[in-house]
C-alpha positions as CSV (number, residue, x, y, z in Angstrom):
1,M,23.8,-25.4,0.1
2,R,24.1,-26.3,-3.5
3,Y,25.1,-29.9,-2.5
4,L,22.4,-30.2,0.1
5,K,19.7,-29.1,-2.4
6,T,21.0,-31.7,-5.0
7,A,21.0,-34.4,-2.3
8,V,17.4,-33.6,-1.3
9,A,16.3,-33.7,-5.0
10,L,18.0,-37.0,-5.7
11,G,16.7,-38.5,-2.5
12,A,13.1,-37.6,-3.5
13,A,13.6,-39.1,-6.9
14,L,15.1,-42.4,-5.5
15,A,12.2,-42.7,-3.0
16,L,9.7,-42.4,-5.8
17,T,11.5,-45.1,-7.8
18,A,11.8,-47.5,-4.9
19,C,8.0,-47.6,-4.5
20,G,7.7,-49.0,-7.9
21,G,4.4,-49.8,-9.8
22,D,1.0,-48.6,-8.8
23,E,0.7,-50.4,-5.5
24,P,1.6,-48.5,-2.3
25,P,4.1,-49.9,0.1
26,P,2.4,-52.2,2.7
27,D,2.4,-49.7,5.6
28,A,1.6,-46.6,3.5
29,S,-1.2,-44.4,4.7
30,P,-4.0,-43.5,2.2
31,A,-3.4,-40.3,0.2
32,T,-5.0,-37.3,1.8
33,T,-4.7,-34.8,-1.0
34,T,-5.2,-34.8,-4.8
35,T,-2.8,-31.9,-5.4
36,P,0.4,-33.2,-6.9
37,A,3.8,-32.1,-5.5
38,V,5.6,-29.9,-8.0
39,P,8.9,-27.9,-7.6
40,T,8.3,-24.2,-7.3
41,P,11.7,-22.4,-7.5
42,V,10.0,-19.1,-6.7
43,I,7.8,-19.2,-3.6
44,G,5.4,-16.5,-2.6
45,S,2.8,-15.2,-0.2
46,V,0.4,-12.2,0.2
47,L,1.4,-9.7,2.8
48,A,-2.2,-9.1,3.9
49,A,-5.4,-10.4,2.5
50,P,-7.0,-7.7,0.3
51,I,-10.1,-5.7,1.3
52,P,-12.3,-4.4,-1.6
53,V,-13.1,-0.7,-1.6
54,Q,-15.1,1.4,-4.1
55,A,-13.2,4.5,-5.3
56,T,-13.8,7.7,-7.2
57,D,-13.3,6.1,-10.6
58,G,-16.6,4.1,-10.1
59,R,-14.7,0.8,-9.7
60,T,-13.8,-1.5,-6.9
61,H,-10.1,-1.8,-6.0
62,L,-8.3,-4.6,-4.2
63,A,-4.8,-3.2,-3.4
64,Y,-2.3,-5.6,-1.9
65,E,1.3,-6.9,-2.1
66,L,2.7,-10.2,-3.3
67,T,6.1,-11.2,-2.0
68,L,8.2,-13.6,-4.2
69,T,11.4,-15.3,-3.1
70,N,13.8,-17.1,-5.5
71,M,14.9,-20.4,-3.9
72,H,16.8,-21.4,-7.1
73,P,20.7,-21.3,-7.0
74,D,20.7,-18.9,-10.0
75,I,18.7,-15.9,-11.1
76,A,15.0,-16.2,-11.8
77,T,13.3,-13.9,-14.3
78,L,9.6,-13.1,-13.8
79,T,7.9,-13.1,-17.1
80,S,4.3,-12.6,-15.9
81,V,2.2,-12.3,-12.8
82,S,-1.6,-12.9,-12.9
83,A,-4.2,-12.6,-10.2
84,V,-6.7,-15.4,-11.0
85,A,-10.2,-16.3,-9.6
86,G,-11.6,-19.5,-10.9
87,D,-11.4,-19.3,-14.7
88,R,-11.1,-15.4,-14.6
89,K,-7.8,-13.6,-15.0
90,L,-8.5,-10.4,-13.0
91,L,-5.1,-8.8,-13.7
92,T,-2.0,-9.7,-15.7
93,L,1.3,-7.9,-15.5
94,A,4.0,-8.6,-18.1
95,G,6.9,-6.9,-19.8
96,D,7.4,-3.2,-18.8
97,S,4.2,-3.3,-16.8
98,L,5.5,-6.1,-14.6
99,R,8.8,-4.3,-14.1
100,F,7.0,-1.1,-13.1
101,W,5.0,-2.8,-10.4
102,T,8.0,-4.9,-9.0
103,R,10.9,-4.0,-6.8
104,T,13.5,-6.3,-5.2
105,V,13.8,-5.9,-1.4
106,G,16.6,-3.4,-0.6
107,N,16.4,-1.6,-3.9
108,P,13.0,0.1,-3.9
109,G,14.0,2.8,-6.4
110,T,14.6,0.5,-9.4
111,P,11.9,-1.4,-11.2
112,A,13.0,-5.0,-11.7
113,N,11.7,-8.4,-12.7
114,V,14.9,-10.3,-12.2
115,I,15.4,-12.0,-8.7
116,G,18.8,-13.2,-7.6
117,P,19.3,-16.5,-5.7
118,G,17.9,-16.1,-2.2
119,Q,16.5,-12.7,-3.0
120,T,12.9,-11.5,-2.4
121,A,10.9,-9.1,-4.6
122,V,7.6,-7.4,-3.9
123,V,4.9,-7.1,-6.6
124,W,2.3,-4.4,-5.9
125,L,-1.1,-5.4,-7.2
126,D,-4.2,-3.3,-7.8
127,V,-6.9,-5.7,-8.9
128,V,-9.9,-3.7,-10.2
129,V,-13.4,-4.9,-11.0
130,N,-16.1,-2.8,-12.6
131,D,-19.0,-4.3,-10.7
132,P,-18.9,-5.0,-6.9
133,S,-20.6,-8.4,-7.6
134,Q,-17.5,-9.4,-9.5
135,V,-15.3,-9.3,-6.4
136,P,-13.9,-12.8,-6.0
137,D,-14.0,-14.9,-2.8
138,E,-10.4,-15.9,-3.3
139,I,-7.4,-15.2,-5.5
140,I,-4.5,-17.4,-6.6
141,H,-1.5,-16.1,-8.5
142,E,0.0,-17.5,-11.7
143,V,3.7,-16.6,-11.9
144,G,5.7,-17.1,-15.1
145,V,9.3,-17.8,-14.3
146,D,12.4,-18.3,-16.5
147,V,15.3,-19.9,-14.6
148,A,18.9,-19.3,-15.6
149,R,20.1,-22.8,-14.6
150,P,17.3,-25.3,-15.1
151,T,17.5,-28.9,-13.7
152,P,15.1,-30.9,-15.8
153,P,12.9,-32.7,-15.3
154,L,12.4,-31.2,-11.8
155,V,12.9,-27.5,-12.8
156,P,12.5,-26.8,-16.6
157,P,13.9,-23.6,-18.1
158,R,10.5,-22.0,-18.2
159,L,7.5,-22.7,-16.0
160,T,4.2,-21.3,-14.7
161,E,3.6,-21.6,-11.0
162,R,0.3,-21.4,-9.2
163,I,1.1,-20.0,-5.7
164,A,0.0,-17.7,-2.9
165,E,-3.7,-18.4,-2.7
166,V,-5.5,-15.8,-0.5
167,D,-9.1,-15.3,0.7
168,V,-10.5,-11.9,0.0
169,Q,-11.6,-10.2,3.2
170,T,-15.3,-9.6,3.6
171,R,-14.9,-6.7,6.1
172,E,-16.4,-3.4,5.0
173,P,-14.1,-0.3,4.8
174,A,-14.7,2.2,7.5
175,S,-16.9,5.1,6.5
176,I,-15.5,8.4,7.9
177,A,-15.9,12.1,7.7
178,P,-13.1,14.1,6.0
179,P,-10.2,15.2,8.3
180,L,-10.1,18.7,6.7
181,N,-12.5,21.5,5.6
182,G,-12.3,23.6,2.4
183,E,-11.6,23.5,-1.3
184,D,-8.8,22.1,-3.5
185,W,-7.3,19.4,-1.2
186,V,-5.1,17.2,-3.2
187,N,-4.6,13.5,-2.5
188,A,-0.9,13.1,-2.9
189,N,0.9,9.7,-2.5
190,G,-2.4,7.9,-2.2
191,C,-3.7,4.6,-3.4
192,C,-3.5,2.8,-5.7
193,G,-0.4,3.4,-7.9
194,M,3.3,3.1,-7.1
195,S,3.3,6.1,-4.7
196,A,5.8,6.5,-1.9
197,H,3.1,5.3,0.6
198,R,2.2,2.2,-1.3
199,M,5.9,1.2,-1.6
200,A,6.5,1.7,2.1
201,V,6.8,-1.9,3.1
202,N,8.8,-1.8,6.3
203,P,10.6,-4.6,8.3
204,I,9.6,-3.9,11.9
205,N,9.8,-6.3,14.9
206,G,10.7,-9.2,12.6
207,K,7.8,-8.8,10.2
208,L,6.9,-6.9,7.0
209,W,4.2,-4.2,7.4
210,A,2.4,-2.0,4.9
211,A,0.8,0.6,7.2
212,E,0.6,3.3,4.6
213,R,-1.1,1.2,1.9
214,F,-4.0,3.6,1.7
215,A,-2.4,6.7,3.3
216,I,-3.0,10.2,1.9
217,D,-0.7,13.2,2.1
218,Y,-3.1,16.2,1.9
219,V,-1.8,19.5,0.4
220,Q,-4.0,22.3,-0.7
221,L,-3.9,24.3,-4.0
222,G,-3.7,28.0,-3.4
223,P,-3.8,31.1,-5.7
224,G,-2.7,30.2,-9.2
225,G,-2.9,26.5,-8.4
226,R,0.3,26.6,-6.4
227,L,1.1,25.3,-2.9
228,F,3.1,28.3,-1.8
229,S,4.2,31.8,-2.7
230,G,7.3,33.5,-1.6
231,D,10.1,31.7,0.3
232,K,9.7,27.9,-0.2
233,S,11.7,27.3,3.1
234,K,9.2,29.1,5.3
235,V,6.1,27.3,6.5
236,E,4.2,30.6,6.5
237,S,4.5,30.6,2.7
238,Y,2.0,27.8,2.5
239,P,-1.5,29.3,2.9
240,Y,-2.9,26.0,4.3
241,F,-0.3,25.7,7.0
242,G,-2.1,25.7,10.3
243,A,-5.4,24.4,8.9
244,D,-7.7,22.7,11.4
245,I,-7.5,18.9,11.6
246,H,-10.8,17.2,12.4
247,A,-11.6,13.9,14.0
248,V,-13.0,11.6,11.2
249,A,-15.2,9.5,13.6
250,D,-16.2,9.1,17.2
251,G,-13.7,7.2,19.5
252,P,-11.0,7.5,22.1
253,V,-7.5,8.9,21.6
254,V,-5.0,6.1,22.2
255,A,-1.7,7.9,21.6
256,V,-0.5,11.5,21.3
257,V,3.0,12.9,20.5
258,D,3.7,16.7,20.7
259,G,6.7,18.9,21.1
260,L,8.6,17.9,18.0
261,P,9.8,20.9,15.9
262,E,8.7,22.0,12.5
263,Q,11.0,20.9,9.7
264,T,12.3,23.2,7.0
265,P,10.2,22.9,3.8
266,G,12.2,21.8,0.8
267,V,14.7,19.9,2.9
268,S,14.4,16.1,3.5
269,P,14.9,15.5,7.3
270,T,17.7,13.3,8.5
271,G,18.7,11.7,11.8
272,L,15.1,10.9,12.9
273,T,14.4,8.0,15.2
274,L,11.6,5.6,14.1
275,D,9.1,7.1,16.6
276,Q,9.8,10.6,15.2
277,Y,8.8,9.8,11.6
278,G,5.2,10.7,12.1
279,G,6.1,13.9,13.8
280,N,3.6,15.3,16.2
281,H,0.6,13.0,15.8
282,V,-2.6,11.5,17.2
283,V,-3.8,7.9,17.0
284,Q,-7.6,7.4,17.5
285,D,-9.5,4.1,17.9
286,I,-12.6,4.5,15.7
287,G,-13.9,1.0,16.3
288,D,-14.2,-2.3,14.5
289,G,-10.4,-2.7,14.5
290,N,-9.8,0.6,12.7
291,Y,-7.3,3.1,14.1
292,A,-6.9,6.6,12.6
293,F,-3.5,8.2,12.3
294,Y,-3.1,12.0,12.0
295,A,0.5,13.0,11.4
296,H,3.0,15.9,11.0
297,L,0.9,18.2,13.2
298,K,2.0,21.7,14.2
299,P,3.8,21.6,17.5
300,G,1.8,23.0,20.4
301,S,-1.4,22.8,18.4
302,L,-2.7,19.5,19.7
303,K,-6.0,19.9,21.6
304,V,-6.4,16.3,22.8
305,K,-4.7,13.9,25.1
306,E,-4.6,10.2,25.5
307,G,-8.0,8.8,26.8
308,D,-10.1,11.7,25.4
309,E,-13.3,10.6,23.7
310,L,-13.5,12.4,20.4
311,T,-16.6,13.2,18.4
312,T,-16.8,13.4,14.6
313,G,-15.7,16.8,13.3
314,Q,-14.0,17.8,16.5
315,V,-10.9,20.0,16.0
316,I,-7.9,18.0,17.3
317,A,-4.8,19.9,16.0
318,A,-3.4,22.1,13.2
319,L,-1.7,21.0,10.0
320,G,2.1,21.3,10.3
321,N,5.4,20.1,9.0
322,S,6.9,18.0,11.9
323,G,8.7,14.7,11.6
324,N,9.6,13.1,8.2
325,S,8.1,15.9,6.2
326,D,9.6,18.3,3.5
327,A,6.5,20.4,3.0
328,P,3.5,21.2,5.2
329,H,0.8,18.5,4.9
330,L,-1.5,16.2,6.7
331,H,-0.6,12.5,6.5
332,F,-3.7,10.5,7.2
333,H,-4.3,6.8,7.2
334,L,-6.3,4.0,8.8
335,M,-4.6,0.8,10.1
336,D,-5.5,-2.4,12.0
337,G,-3.5,-1.6,15.2
338,P,-2.4,1.4,17.2
339,D,1.2,1.5,16.1
340,P,1.5,3.8,13.1
341,L,4.2,1.6,11.4
342,A,3.8,-1.9,12.8
343,A,0.3,-2.3,11.4
344,N,-1.4,-3.0,8.1
345,G,-3.1,-0.2,6.3
346,L,-6.8,-0.4,5.8
347,P,-9.0,1.1,3.1
348,F,-11.7,3.7,4.0
349,V,-14.5,5.6,2.3
350,I,-15.5,9.2,2.9
351,K,-19.1,9.9,3.6
352,S,-19.5,12.8,1.2
353,F,-17.3,15.3,-0.7
354,R,-17.0,17.1,-3.9
355,L,-14.6,15.7,-6.5
356,D,-13.5,18.9,-8.2
357,S,-10.7,17.6,-10.5
358,R,-7.6,15.4,-10.8
359,L,-4.0,16.2,-11.4
360,A,-3.0,15.2,-14.9
361,S,-0.1,13.0,-14.0
362,D,2.2,11.9,-11.1
363,D,4.6,14.7,-12.2
364,G,2.0,17.2,-10.8
365,V,2.9,16.6,-7.2
366,E,6.6,17.3,-8.0
367,A,5.6,20.4,-9.8
368,L,3.7,21.7,-6.8
369,L,6.5,21.0,-4.4
370,N,8.8,23.1,-6.7
371,G,6.5,26.1,-6.8
372,R,4.8,25.4,-10.1
373,P,1.1,24.9,-10.8
374,A,0.1,21.4,-11.6
375,A,-1.7,20.6,-14.8
376,L,-5.2,19.3,-14.2
377,Q,-6.8,16.5,-16.1
378,P,-8.6,18.1,-19.1
379,G,-12.3,17.7,-19.5
380,F,-12.8,16.4,-16.0
381,A,-16.4,16.4,-14.9
382,A,-16.7,17.6,-11.3
383,R,-19.2,15.6,-9.2
384,D,-20.5,14.9,-5.8
385,Q,-19.3,11.7,-4.2
386,S,-20.4,9.6,-1.3
387,E,-19.1,6.5,0.4
388,V,-16.1,6.1,-1.9
389,S,-12.4,6.2,-1.4
390,P,-10.3,9.1,-2.9
391,L,-7.6,8.0,-5.4
392,E,-4.2,9.4,-5.8
393,L,-4.2,12.9,-7.6
394,D,-7.9,13.6,-6.8
395,V,-8.6,17.2,-6.0
396,M,-11.5,17.6,-3.5
397,T,-13.7,20.0,-1.6
398,Y,-14.7,19.0,1.9
399,A,-17.7,20.8,3.3
400,T,-17.5,22.6,6.6
401,Q,-18.3,20.2,9.4
């Protein structure tokens, strides 16, 4: 491949020389573009065009993923990644921040900004604007790259590429009712940081999907701010186990799975097939290309079947610990198709709720799973919210439906 690449590059250079001067060859067609051709050793694309959504921090978020592939025969080091709209740099990642938001494919646990030859990396982006009127129509990405083996003048040792232009979607996030009732529900693994859900970019049926981009794992704080008391391995130790799950909107049920057993809390399940990861679950078509996914439900608790027309607030099942789950919780997300994994996750806003507090840090979820109370953000001002999306670590009250 190295020789082929060299031959192509030399051939292109010779072709340009043979034309000579400013006059085109006699049979040349008129130029149809004003964009010059430039080598880009790192190529890229956006996994799915972003959809703006207003969140509980009072700002509008565009959460999406940029895939970058190194086509150079040696390592390429990413020095910066910027999301640009016109003359505005909406977001710039560099240094430790860039490494934090970047993973090479196949090594999701290690932050990295170095891409090997032929290797692909994913950069998770959260472009935030303070005013909804500032949401751009399109975004292009400026990627700073250092190459280990430059081939000037075609590929210099350091360059900035402008790649992966994408239109921002104009669709509105679905407005839904909460899927639960009660106080102190925690948004674990939600948008828009580097949570397990956001990093779940899965190769399925020959394509990458990010179905869990905006997914929430709901757990509930109990006495003393803990998730459980007593034996961690017993589902009954979690006071919210068995809580009613409610339909978030009107619409038909398109898929139901029941009969999978509860998992043992505190133990990561193994040996699951792909269709068992969601455990017992319900998929509902709520209209306008939005499908709701309610997962890890208690076996035998499902009250609906495929084809049932649900109404908002209707009880559909009980919170459980089935499937790929190591503690009782409700996994909830919206997606653009009926398959819980082979789909792209969609943002949503909740019609109304009380934002009570926020966990102080990402370590709070780990503390809760280990039986300790999680520290809450000091000085947090509780407030009523409407038509906004919860953010990761939010603690919320959902009124009885």
